[in-house]
Phi, psi and omega in degrees: 000131183253119183268308182253134175265143183294325182297323180295319182293320181292327177294318178297317180296321179297317178297317181296321179294321178297315181293325177294322179294319180296314181289329178292321180285333181271357183294327179288331181255094180277123178266143178252145177286145178233148176236128178238125180256125183288165179296323179295320179294322178296321178296320178296321178296318179296320180295322180294320179292323180288338178290343178282353179294134182301321179294320179295316179297323179296316180295320179298315179296322178296315179296320178299318180294319179295318179294317180296324181277346181083016181258001180288129182229131176254128178300140184301320183295331177289321176296317181297318180299323181281328183276331183304316179300329180282334183274342181279000000 
C-alpha cells in the first residue's frame, strides 16, 4: 500500500520555492497598509454622531411610538415628490 506519492511532495516543494522567491525579492520594498475612508462613510459617521444628540433621540423615540401606535402619517405631497423621480 502506497500512502505518499513522490510527485505530490515535489509539487509542494516547487510551490514553496516560488513563494520564497517572491517574498525574498519583496523584502527590500516594504509595503505599508493604507486605509481610505470614502466620503459616504464619513457622512454616515457624522450622522451616527449626530444621532447621539438628545433632541434627535427624543424625535426618534417619538416617531417609533407613532409608528407602533399606527398614528404616524406622511403627507401625500411628500410621498409624490419622492416617488416621481423613480416613475419617470
